[in-house]
All heavy atoms as a GROMACS GRO file, in nm:
protein
  508
    1MET      N    1  -3.478   3.892  -1.361
    1MET     CA    2  -3.534   3.781  -1.288
    1MET      C    3  -3.687   3.780  -1.331
    1MET      O    4  -3.750   3.885  -1.324
    1MET     CB    5  -3.520   3.809  -1.130
    1MET     CG    6  -3.584   3.706  -1.052
    1MET     SD    7  -3.532   3.708  -0.880
    1MET     CE    8  -3.559   3.879  -0.830
    2ARG      N    9  -3.729   3.666  -1.374
    2ARG     CA   10  -3.869   3.651  -1.410
    2ARG      C   11  -3.953   3.627  -1.278
    2ARG      O   12  -3.894   3.583  -1.174
    2ARG     CB   13  -3.892   3.531  -1.499
    2ARG     CG   14  -3.830   3.549  -1.634
    2ARG     CD   15  -3.851   3.423  -1.720
    2ARG     NE   16  -3.790   3.301  -1.663
    2ARG     CZ   17  -3.868   3.199  -1.610
    2ARG    NH1   18  -3.998   3.207  -1.609
    2ARG    NH2   19  -3.807   3.096  -1.559
    3ASN      N   20  -4.085   3.643  -1.282
    3ASN     CA   21  -4.165   3.618  -1.173
    3ASN      C   22  -4.314   3.591  -1.214
    3ASN      O   23  -4.343   3.616  -1.329
    3ASN     CB   24  -4.158   3.734  -1.066
    3ASN     CG   25  -4.226   3.865  -1.120
    3ASN    OD1   26  -4.345   3.870  -1.120
    3ASN    ND2   27  -4.153   3.956  -1.164
    4ASP      N   28  -4.383   3.529  -1.122
    4ASP     CA   29  -4.526   3.493  -1.150
    4ASP      C   30  -4.617   3.582  -1.077
    4ASP      O   31  -4.736   3.543  -1.057
    4ASP     CB   32  -4.543   3.347  -1.120
    4ASP     CG   33  -4.459   3.249  -1.198
    4ASP    OD1   34  -4.422   3.283  -1.310
    4ASP    OD2   35  -4.428   3.143  -1.145
    5LEU      N   36  -4.576   3.696  -1.037
    5LEU     CA   37  -4.661   3.782  -0.949
    5LEU      C   38  -4.786   3.818  -1.018
    5LEU      O   39  -4.898   3.812  -0.956
    5LEU     CB   40  -4.582   3.907  -0.906
    5LEU     CG   41  -4.664   4.006  -0.822
    5LEU    CD1   42  -4.722   3.939  -0.698
    5LEU    CD2   43  -4.579   4.128  -0.785
    6ARG      N   44  -4.788   3.859  -1.143
    6ARG     CA   45  -4.909   3.904  -1.213
    6ARG      C   46  -5.011   3.785  -1.217
    6ARG      O   47  -5.127   3.808  -1.180
    6ARG     CB   48  -4.879   3.946  -1.356
    6ARG     CG   49  -5.005   3.992  -1.429
    6ARG     CD   50  -4.976   4.027  -1.577
    6ARG     NE   51  -4.866   4.118  -1.586
    6ARG     CZ   52  -4.870   4.246  -1.605
    6ARG    NH1   53  -4.995   4.302  -1.617
    6ARG    NH2   54  -4.765   4.320  -1.616
    7GLU      N   55  -4.969   3.663  -1.252
    7GLU     CA   56  -5.056   3.555  -1.255
    7GLU      C   57  -5.118   3.515  -1.113
    7GLU      O   58  -5.232   3.496  -1.110
    7GLU     CB   59  -4.984   3.428  -1.314
    7GLU     CG   60  -4.943   3.446  -1.460
    7GLU     CD   61  -4.815   3.524  -1.480
    7GLU    OE1   62  -4.749   3.563  -1.386
    7GLU    OE2   63  -4.785   3.561  -1.595
    8LEU      N   64  -5.034   3.524  -1.013
    8LEU     CA   65  -5.077   3.493  -0.885
    8LEU      C   66  -5.179   3.598  -0.834
    8LEU      O   67  -5.282   3.568  -0.776
    8LEU     CB   68  -4.963   3.486  -0.790
    8LEU     CG   69  -4.872   3.360  -0.804
    8LEU    CD1   70  -4.750   3.379  -0.718
    8LEU    CD2   71  -4.946   3.237  -0.762
    9ARG      N   72  -5.145   3.726  -0.865
    9ARG     CA   73  -5.232   3.836  -0.818
    9ARG      C   74  -5.366   3.826  -0.886
    9ARG      O   75  -5.473   3.839  -0.822
    9ARG     CB   76  -5.163   3.969  -0.847
    9ARG     CG   77  -5.252   4.089  -0.814
    9ARG     CD   78  -5.189   4.222  -0.851
    9ARG     NE   79  -5.141   4.231  -0.990
    9ARG     CZ   80  -5.239   4.257  -1.088
    9ARG    NH1   81  -5.366   4.271  -1.065
    9ARG    NH2   82  -5.193   4.263  -1.216
   10GLN      N   83  -5.365   3.805  -1.019
   10GLN     CA   84  -5.493   3.794  -1.094
   10GLN      C   85  -5.570   3.678  -1.051
   10GLN      O   86  -5.692   3.680  -1.037
   10GLN     CB   87  -5.461   3.795  -1.245
   10GLN     CG   88  -5.409   3.929  -1.296
   10GLN     CD   89  -5.372   3.923  -1.438
   10GLN    OE1   90  -5.344   3.821  -1.500
   10GLN    NE2   91  -5.370   4.037  -1.501
   11ALA      N   92  -5.505   3.562  -1.025
   11ALA     CA   93  -5.579   3.442  -0.983
   11ALA      C   94  -5.639   3.468  -0.843
   11ALA      O   95  -5.749   3.410  -0.814
   11ALA     CB   96  -5.479   3.323  -0.975
   12ALA      N   97  -5.584   3.554  -0.763
   12ALA     CA   98  -5.643   3.585  -0.635
   12ALA      C   99  -5.746   3.698  -0.645
   12ALA      O  100  -5.806   3.725  -0.544
   12ALA     CB  101  -5.525   3.632  -0.538
   13GLY      N  102  -5.767   3.743  -0.763
   13GLY     CA  103  -5.866   3.851  -0.782
   13GLY      C  104  -5.827   3.985  -0.720
   13GLY      O  105  -5.911   4.065  -0.691
   14LEU      N  106  -5.700   4.008  -0.718
   14LEU     CA  107  -5.653   4.138  -0.657
   14LEU      C  108  -5.602   4.234  -0.772
   14LEU      O  109  -5.546   4.195  -0.865
   14LEU     CB  110  -5.528   4.109  -0.565
   14LEU     CG  111  -5.559   4.024  -0.442
   14LEU    CD1  112  -5.416   3.991  -0.375
   14LEU    CD2  113  -5.643   4.102  -0.344
   15SER      N  114  -5.637   4.359  -0.748
   15SER     CA  115  -5.583   4.465  -0.839
   15SER      C  116  -5.438   4.496  -0.792
   15SER      O  117  -5.401   4.457  -0.685
   15SER     CB  118  -5.670   4.593  -0.829
   15SER     OG  119  -5.657   4.649  -0.704
   16GLN      N  120  -5.375   4.570  -0.873
   16GLN     CA  121  -5.236   4.607  -0.838
   16GLN      C  122  -5.244   4.697  -0.713
   16GLN      O  123  -5.159   4.691  -0.624
   16GLN     CB  124  -5.168   4.686  -0.949
   16GLN     CG  125  -5.123   4.597  -1.056
   16GLN     CD  126  -5.043   4.669  -1.167
   16GLN    OE1  127  -5.048   4.791  -1.175
   16GLN    NE2  128  -4.968   4.594  -1.247
   17ARG      N  129  -5.349   4.785  -0.703
   17ARG     CA  130  -5.362   4.866  -0.591
   17ARG      C  131  -5.382   4.786  -0.458
   17ARG      O  132  -5.324   4.817  -0.355
   17ARG     CB  133  -5.468   4.972  -0.611
   17ARG     CG  134  -5.492   5.069  -0.497
   17ARG     CD  135  -5.600   5.176  -0.522
   17ARG     NE  136  -5.723   5.118  -0.566
   17ARG     CZ  137  -5.815   5.069  -0.480
   17ARG    NH1  138  -5.793   5.070  -0.353
   17ARG    NH2  139  -5.926   5.019  -0.526
   18GLU      N  140  -5.471   4.690  -0.463
   18GLU     CA  141  -5.502   4.608  -0.349
   18GLU      C  142  -5.379   4.526  -0.311
   18GLU      O  143  -5.351   4.514  -0.187
   18GLU     CB  144  -5.615   4.510  -0.382
   18GLU     CG  145  -5.746   4.584  -0.403
   18GLU     CD  146  -5.858   4.496  -0.461
   18GLU    OE1  147  -5.825   4.403  -0.540
   18GLU    OE2  148  -5.976   4.523  -0.433
   19MET      N  149  -5.301   4.481  -0.404
   19MET     CA  150  -5.182   4.401  -0.372
   19MET      C  151  -5.081   4.501  -0.308
   19MET      O  152  -5.016   4.465  -0.210
   19MET     CB  153  -5.121   4.354  -0.496
   19MET     CG  154  -5.003   4.258  -0.488
   19MET     SD  155  -5.042   4.095  -0.447
   19MET     CE  156  -4.959   4.079  -0.295
   20ALA      N  157  -5.067   4.617  -0.359
   20ALA     CA  158  -4.977   4.713  -0.305
   20ALA      C  159  -5.013   4.751  -0.154
   20ALA      O  160  -4.923   4.759  -0.067
   20ALA     CB  161  -4.973   4.842  -0.389
   21GLU      N  162  -5.144   4.768  -0.140
   21GLU     CA  163  -5.187   4.801  -0.001
   21GLU      C  164  -5.160   4.679   0.096
   21GLU      O  165  -5.117   4.710   0.208
   21GLU     CB  166  -5.341   4.834   0.002
   21GLU     CG  167  -5.368   4.965  -0.060
   21GLU     CD  168  -5.516   4.994  -0.081
   21GLU    OE1  169  -5.601   4.910  -0.041
   21GLU    OE2  170  -5.545   5.100  -0.132
   22ALA      N  171  -5.179   4.561   0.050
   22ALA     CA  172  -5.151   4.446   0.129
   22ALA      C  173  -5.002   4.432   0.168
   22ALA      O  174  -4.971   4.386   0.277
   22ALA     CB  175  -5.200   4.315   0.062
   23LEU      N  176  -4.916   4.482   0.084
   23LEU     CA  177  -4.768   4.471   0.104
   23LEU      C  178  -4.707   4.602   0.156
   23LEU      O  179  -4.587   4.606   0.181
   23LEU     CB  180  -4.708   4.426  -0.023
   23LEU     CG  181  -4.740   4.289  -0.066
   23LEU    CD1  182  -4.683   4.268  -0.212
   23LEU    CD2  183  -4.689   4.180   0.023
   24ASN      N  184  -4.794   4.699   0.165
   24ASN     CA  185  -4.745   4.837   0.211
   24ASN      C  186  -4.637   4.893   0.121
   24ASN      O  187  -4.534   4.938   0.165
   24ASN     CB  188  -4.698   4.828   0.353
   24ASN     CG  189  -4.688   4.965   0.415
   24ASN    OD1  190  -4.769   5.053   0.386
   24ASN    ND2  191  -4.606   4.984   0.514
   25VAL      N  192  -4.665   4.880  -0.015
   25VAL     CA  193  -4.576   4.942  -0.114
   25VAL      C  194  -4.665   5.017  -0.213
   25VAL      O  195  -4.789   5.010  -0.201
   25VAL     CB  196  -4.492   4.839  -0.193
   25VAL    CG1  197  -4.401   4.761  -0.095
   25VAL    CG2  198  -4.583   4.739  -0.261
   26SER      N  199  -4.604   5.087  -0.304
   26SER     CA  200  -4.686   5.161  -0.406
   26SER      C  201  -4.734   5.068  -0.514
   26SER      O  202  -4.677   4.963  -0.542
   26SER     CB  203  -4.596   5.271  -0.466
   26SER     OG  204  -4.501   5.217  -0.549
   27ARG      N  205  -4.844   5.110  -0.585
   27ARG     CA  206  -4.891   5.037  -0.698
   27ARG      C  207  -4.785   5.031  -0.804
   27ARG      O  208  -4.769   4.934  -0.876
   27ARG     CB  209  -5.019   5.104  -0.754
   27ARG     CG  210  -5.085   5.019  -0.868
   27ARG     CD  211  -5.185   5.101  -0.945
   27ARG     NE  212  -5.125   5.217  -1.011
   27ARG     CZ  213  -5.048   5.210  -1.117
   27ARG    NH1  214  -5.024   5.094  -1.176
   27ARG    NH2  215  -5.001   5.320  -1.173
   28GLN      N  216  -4.707   5.139  -0.822
   28GLN     CA  217  -4.603   5.147  -0.917
   28GLN      C  218  -4.493   5.035  -0.887
   28GLN      O  219  -4.440   4.979  -0.983
   28GLN     CB  220  -4.528   5.283  -0.917
   28GLN     CG  221  -4.623   5.393  -0.977
   28GLN     CD  222  -4.723   5.450  -0.876
   28GLN    OE1  223  -4.719   5.419  -0.757
   28GLN    NE2  224  -4.812   5.532  -0.925
   29THR      N  225  -4.471   5.007  -0.762
   29THR     CA  226  -4.374   4.896  -0.731
   29THR      C  227  -4.429   4.766  -0.778
   29THR      O  228  -4.356   4.686  -0.836
   29THR     CB  229  -4.352   4.895  -0.573
   29THR    OG1  230  -4.291   5.016  -0.542
   29THR    CG2  231  -4.263   4.779  -0.541
   30ILE      N  232  -4.558   4.737  -0.751
   30ILE     CA  233  -4.620   4.611  -0.801
   30ILE      C  234  -4.606   4.603  -0.953
   30ILE      O  235  -4.562   4.504  -1.009
   30ILE     CB  236  -4.758   4.607  -0.753
   30ILE    CG1  237  -4.767   4.598  -0.599
   30ILE    CG2  238  -4.821   4.479  -0.815
   30ILE    CD1  239  -4.694   4.492  -0.532
   31ASN      N  240  -4.641   4.713  -1.024
   31ASN     CA  241  -4.634   4.715  -1.167
   31ASN      C  242  -4.491   4.692  -1.217
   31ASN      O  243  -4.468   4.616  -1.309
   31ASN     CB  244  -4.688   4.848  -1.220
   31ASN     CG  245  -4.691   4.853  -1.374
   31ASN    OD1  246  -4.754   4.764  -1.436
   31ASN    ND2  247  -4.629   4.948  -1.431
   32SER      N  248  -4.393   4.755  -1.151
   32SER     CA  249  -4.254   4.742  -1.195
   32SER      C  250  -4.202   4.600  -1.168
   32SER      O  251  -4.130   4.546  -1.262
   32SER     CB  252  -4.168   4.839  -1.117
   32SER     OG  253  -4.200   4.974  -1.149
   33ILE      N  254  -4.250   4.534  -1.064
   33ILE     CA  255  -4.206   4.396  -1.042
   33ILE      C  256  -4.268   4.309  -1.147
   33ILE      O  257  -4.202   4.224  -1.212
   33ILE     CB  258  -4.245   4.352  -0.905
   33ILE    CG1  259  -4.170   4.426  -0.797
   33ILE    CG2  260  -4.232   4.195  -0.884
   33ILE    CD1  261  -4.218   4.405  -0.653
   34GLU      N  262  -4.401   4.327  -1.174
   34GLU     CA  263  -4.473   4.246  -1.270
   34GLU      C  264  -4.415   4.257  -1.411
   34GLU      O  265  -4.408   4.159  -1.486
   34GLU     CB  266  -4.618   4.274  -1.278
   34GLU     CG  267  -4.695   4.234  -1.147
   34GLU     CD  268  -4.840   4.260  -1.155
   34GLU    OE1  269  -4.887   4.323  -1.254
   34GLU    OE2  270  -4.913   4.216  -1.064
   35THR      N  271  -4.364   4.374  -1.446
   35THR     CA  272  -4.316   4.391  -1.584
   35THR      C  273  -4.164   4.362  -1.588
   35THR      O  274  -4.102   4.379  -1.697
   35THR     CB  275  -4.348   4.531  -1.634
   35THR    OG1  276  -4.288   4.634  -1.538
   35THR    CG2  277  -4.492   4.562  -1.650
   36GLY      N  278  -4.102   4.332  -1.479
   36GLY     CA  279  -3.964   4.296  -1.478
   36GLY      C  280  -3.868   4.411  -1.479
   36GLY      O  281  -3.749   4.392  -1.502
   37ARG      N  282  -3.920   4.530  -1.454
   37ARG     CA  283  -3.837   4.650  -1.450
   37ARG      C  284  -3.764   4.666  -1.318
   37ARG      O  285  -3.680   4.752  -1.297
   37ARG     CB  286  -3.913   4.773  -1.486
   37ARG     CG  287  -3.955   4.784  -1.635
   37ARG     CD  288  -4.028   4.909  -1.668
   37ARG     NE  289  -4.164   4.894  -1.625
   37ARG     CZ  290  -4.225   4.988  -1.544
   37ARG    NH1  291  -4.163   5.091  -1.507
   37ARG    NH2  292  -4.347   4.961  -1.513
   38TYR      N  293  -3.813   4.599  -1.216
   38TYR     CA  294  -3.768   4.611  -1.079
   38TYR      C  295  -3.761   4.474  -1.011
   38TYR      O  296  -3.861   4.406  -1.016
   38TYR     CB  297  -3.852   4.706  -1.005
   38TYR     CG  298  -3.824   4.715  -0.858
   38TYR    CD1  299  -3.707   4.775  -0.805
   38TYR    CD2  300  -3.912   4.661  -0.760
   38TYR    CE1  301  -3.683   4.783  -0.670
   38TYR    CE2  302  -3.888   4.667  -0.624
   38TYR     CZ  303  -3.774   4.734  -0.579
   38TYR     OH  304  -3.742   4.740  -0.450
   39ASP      N  305  -3.649   4.437  -0.960
   39ASP     CA  306  -3.639   4.311  -0.872
   39ASP      C  307  -3.659   4.352  -0.732
   39ASP      O  308  -3.591   4.448  -0.682
   39ASP     CB  309  -3.503   4.251  -0.895
   39ASP     CG  310  -3.478   4.186  -1.027
   39ASP    OD1  311  -3.581   4.149  -1.097
   39ASP    OD2  312  -3.368   4.174  -1.072
   40PRO      N  313  -3.752   4.289  -0.664
   40PRO     CA  314  -3.782   4.326  -0.526
   40PRO      C  315  -3.662   4.293  -0.433
   40PRO      O  316  -3.586   4.204  -0.463
   40PRO     CB  317  -3.902   4.240  -0.496
   40PRO     CG  318  -3.895   4.125  -0.581
   40PRO     CD  319  -3.831   4.176  -0.700
   41SER      N  320  -3.656   4.366  -0.326
   41SER     CA  321  -3.564   4.337  -0.218
   41SER      C  322  -3.603   4.193  -0.162
   41SER      O  323  -3.709   4.149  -0.180
   41SER     CB  324  -3.568   4.442  -0.110
   41SER     OG  325  -3.692   4.432  -0.041
   42LEU      N  326  -3.510   4.134  -0.095
   42LEU     CA  327  -3.535   4.003  -0.034
   42LEU      C  328  -3.652   4.017   0.066
   42LEU      O  329  -3.738   3.923   0.060
   42LEU     CB  330  -3.406   3.954   0.039
   42LEU     CG  331  -3.424   3.808   0.095
   42LEU    CD1  332  -3.471   3.706  -0.006
   42LEU    CD2  333  -3.296   3.767   0.159
   43PRO      N  334  -3.656   4.114   0.154
   43PRO     CA  335  -3.773   4.121   0.245
   43PRO      C  336  -3.900   4.133   0.171
   43PRO      O  337  -4.006   4.075   0.205
   43PRO     CB  338  -3.743   4.244   0.329
   43PRO     CG  339  -3.595   4.256   0.330
   43PRO     CD  340  -3.551   4.211   0.188
   44LEU      N  341  -3.909   4.211   0.057
   44LEU     CA  342  -4.032   4.227  -0.016
   44LEU      C  343  -4.068   4.097  -0.090
   44LEU      O  344  -4.181   4.055  -0.094
   44LEU     CB  345  -4.019   4.342  -0.113
   44LEU     CG  346  -4.146   4.367  -0.206
   44LEU    CD1  347  -4.269   4.384  -0.115
   44LEU    CD2  348  -4.122   4.488  -0.290
   45ALA      N  349  -3.965   4.030  -0.145
   45ALA     CA  350  -3.994   3.898  -0.213
   45ALA      C  351  -4.049   3.803  -0.108
   45ALA      O  352  -4.137   3.729  -0.142
   45ALA     CB  353  -3.862   3.849  -0.274
   46ILE      N  354  -3.996   3.798   0.010
   46ILE     CA  355  -4.042   3.710   0.114
   46ILE      C  356  -4.186   3.745   0.148
   46ILE      O  357  -4.276   3.657   0.168
   46ILE     CB  358  -3.955   3.705   0.237
   46ILE    CG1  359  -3.822   3.637   0.200
   46ILE    CG2  360  -4.020   3.637   0.361
   46ILE    CD1  361  -3.710   3.656   0.305
   47ALA      N  362  -4.214   3.874   0.164
   47ALA     CA  363  -4.348   3.915   0.192
   47ALA      C  364  -4.450   3.879   0.086
   47ALA      O  365  -4.565   3.835   0.116
   47ALA     CB  366  -4.361   4.071   0.215
   48ILE      N  367  -4.408   3.887  -0.039
   48ILE     CA  368  -4.495   3.840  -0.147
   48ILE      C  369  -4.522   3.692  -0.138
   48ILE      O  370  -4.634   3.648  -0.154
   48ILE     CB  371  -4.434   3.887  -0.281
   48ILE    CG1  372  -4.435   4.035  -0.300
   48ILE    CG2  373  -4.504   3.812  -0.399
   48ILE    CD1  374  -4.352   4.088  -0.416
   49ALA      N  375  -4.417   3.623  -0.117
   49ALA     CA  376  -4.427   3.471  -0.105
   49ALA      C  377  -4.523   3.433   0.010
   49ALA      O  378  -4.607   3.353  -0.006
   49ALA     CB  379  -4.288   3.414  -0.092
   50ARG      N  380  -4.504   3.497   0.124
   50ARG     CA  381  -4.590   3.469   0.233
   50ARG      C  382  -4.737   3.504   0.206
   50ARG      O  383  -4.826   3.431   0.253
   50ARG     CB  384  -4.536   3.547   0.356
   50ARG     CG  385  -4.412   3.480   0.420
   50ARG     CD  386  -4.375   3.553   0.540
   50ARG     NE  387  -4.254   3.486   0.597
   50ARG     CZ  388  -4.172   3.544   0.685
   50ARG    NH1  389  -4.196   3.663   0.732
   50ARG    NH2  390  -4.069   3.476   0.735
   51HIS      N  391  -4.754   3.612   0.135
   51HIS     CA  392  -4.895   3.656   0.102
   51HIS      C  393  -4.960   3.542   0.025
   51HIS      O  394  -5.081   3.516   0.047
   51HIS     CB  395  -4.893   3.778   0.020
   51HIS     CG  396  -5.025   3.831  -0.008
   51HIS    ND1  397  -5.100   3.908   0.080
   51HIS    CD2  398  -5.110   3.816  -0.120
   51HIS    CE1  399  -5.216   3.941   0.027
   51HIS    NE2  400  -5.226   3.881  -0.094
   52PHE      N  401  -4.894   3.472  -0.065
   52PHE     CA  402  -4.952   3.373  -0.149
   52PHE      C  403  -4.927   3.225  -0.086
   52PHE      O  404  -4.960   3.133  -0.149
   52PHE     CB  405  -4.903   3.377  -0.286
   52PHE     CG  406  -4.944   3.495  -0.357
   52PHE    CD1  407  -4.862   3.603  -0.390
   52PHE    CD2  408  -5.077   3.517  -0.394
   52PHE    CE1  409  -4.912   3.717  -0.455
   52PHE    CE2  410  -5.121   3.628  -0.462
   52PHE     CZ  411  -5.038   3.733  -0.490
   53HIS      N  412  -4.862   3.223   0.027
   53HIS     CA  413  -4.835   3.093   0.095
   53HIS      C  414  -4.760   2.999   0.002
   53HIS      O  415  -4.791   2.883  -0.013
   53HIS     CB  416  -4.966   3.027   0.143
   53HIS     CG  417  -5.051   3.110   0.230
   53HIS    ND1  418  -5.017   3.148   0.361
   53HIS    CD2  419  -5.167   3.178   0.198
   53HIS    CE1  420  -5.114   3.221   0.406
   53HIS    NE2  421  -5.198   3.248   0.315
   54ARG      N  422  -4.653   3.048  -0.054
   54ARG     CA  423  -4.566   2.980  -0.144
   54ARG      C  424  -4.422   3.007  -0.115
   54ARG      O  425  -4.389   3.115  -0.063
   54ARG     CB  426  -4.592   3.010  -0.290
   54ARG     CG  427  -4.732   2.979  -0.336
   54ARG     CD  428  -4.756   3.022  -0.478
   54ARG     NE  429  -4.889   2.992  -0.516
   54ARG     CZ  430  -4.925   2.909  -0.614
   54ARG    NH1  431  -4.831   2.853  -0.683
   54ARG    NH2  432  -5.051   2.892  -0.645
   55PRO      N  433  -4.335   2.921  -0.147
   55PRO     CA  434  -4.192   2.945  -0.134
   55PRO      C  435  -4.146   3.057  -0.239
   55PRO      O  436  -4.201   3.068  -0.344
   55PRO     CB  437  -4.125   2.814  -0.169
   55PRO     CG  438  -4.229   2.711  -0.171
   55PRO     CD  439  -4.359   2.785  -0.191
   56VAL      N  440  -4.048   3.132  -0.198
   56VAL     CA  441  -4.002   3.243  -0.284
   56VAL      C  442  -3.959   3.193  -0.422
   56VAL      O  443  -3.996   3.246  -0.530
   56VAL     CB  444  -3.881   3.317  -0.218
   56VAL    CG1  445  -3.813   3.410  -0.314
   56VAL    CG2  446  -3.924   3.392  -0.100
   57GLU      N  447  -3.895   3.078  -0.422
   57GLU     CA  448  -3.849   3.020  -0.549
   57GLU      C  449  -3.957   2.967  -0.645
   57GLU      O  450  -3.934   2.945  -0.763
   57GLU     CB  451  -3.743   2.907  -0.522
   57GLU     CG  452  -3.800   2.788  -0.449
   57GLU     CD  453  -3.783   2.800  -0.301
   57GLU    OE1  454  -3.765   2.915  -0.245
   57GLU    OE2  455  -3.786   2.698  -0.228
   58GLU      N  456  -4.079   2.960  -0.594
   58GLU     CA  457  -4.188   2.924  -0.683
   58GLU      C  458  -4.245   3.047  -0.754
   58GLU      O  459  -4.316   3.042  -0.853
   58GLU     CB  460  -4.306   2.864  -0.602
   58GLU     CG  461  -4.298   2.713  -0.590
   58GLU     CD  462  -4.418   2.654  -0.534
   58GLU    OE1  463  -4.528   2.708  -0.543
   58GLU    OE2  464  -4.405   2.541  -0.472
   59ILE      N  465  -4.214   3.170  -0.703
   59ILE     CA  466  -4.262   3.291  -0.756
   59ILE      C  467  -4.155   3.366  -0.841
   59ILE      O  468  -4.181   3.418  -0.948
   59ILE     CB  469  -4.312   3.383  -0.646
   59ILE    CG1  470  -4.427   3.311  -0.572
   59ILE    CG2  471  -4.363   3.515  -0.701
   59ILE    CD1  472  -4.474   3.390  -0.446
   60PHE      N  473  -4.035   3.364  -0.787
   60PHE     CA  474  -3.925   3.435  -0.860
   60PHE      C  475  -3.828   3.335  -0.914
   60PHE      O  476  -3.782   3.240  -0.848
   60PHE     CB  477  -3.851   3.530  -0.761
   60PHE     CG  478  -3.944   3.635  -0.707
   60PHE    CD1  479  -4.015   3.613  -0.586
   60PHE    CD2  480  -3.975   3.748  -0.777
   60PHE    CE1  481  -4.103   3.709  -0.539
   60PHE    CE2  482  -4.061   3.846  -0.730
   60PHE     CZ  483  -4.124   3.827  -0.614
   61HIS      N  484  -3.792   3.355  -1.041
   61HIS     CA  485  -3.705   3.268  -1.116
   61HIS      C  486  -3.586   3.337  -1.171
   61HIS      O  487  -3.598   3.431  -1.247
   61HIS     CB  488  -3.787   3.204  -1.231
   61HIS     CG  489  -3.921   3.157  -1.193
   61HIS    ND1  490  -3.949   3.041  -1.123
   61HIS    CD2  491  -4.042   3.219  -1.207
   61HIS    CE1  492  -4.079   3.029  -1.103
   61HIS    NE2  493  -4.139   3.139  -1.149
   62VAL      N  494  -3.466   3.290  -1.135
   62VAL     CA  495  -3.343   3.347  -1.189
   62VAL      C  496  -3.310   3.274  -1.317
   62VAL      O  497  -3.311   3.152  -1.318
   62VAL     CB  498  -3.228   3.329  -1.090
   62VAL    CG1  499  -3.097   3.391  -1.147
   62VAL    CG2  500  -3.262   3.398  -0.954
   63ASP      N  501  -3.295   3.344  -1.421
   63ASP     CA  502  -3.266   3.287  -1.551
   63ASP      C  503  -3.122   3.242  -1.562
   63ASP      O  504  -3.034   3.288  -1.508
   63ASP     CB  505  -3.304   3.380  -1.668
   63ASP     CG  506  -3.452   3.407  -1.669
   63ASP    OD1  507  -3.527   3.320  -1.640
   63ASP    OD2  508  -3.492   3.526  -1.713
   0.00000   0.00000   0.00000
């Protein structure tokens, strides 16, 4: 599953560590999502979407 997390995070001026702290996950989790090595759980995907005030389907794309 592709995602736009890195672009959204960078546009918001957040480091991976800051994003991780905001979502209460590890920096490694954020890095793994951004590089496509890990697909987030539905609750985490929703938390990410809410953080950026966007629908989940605007951030995560099923190929």
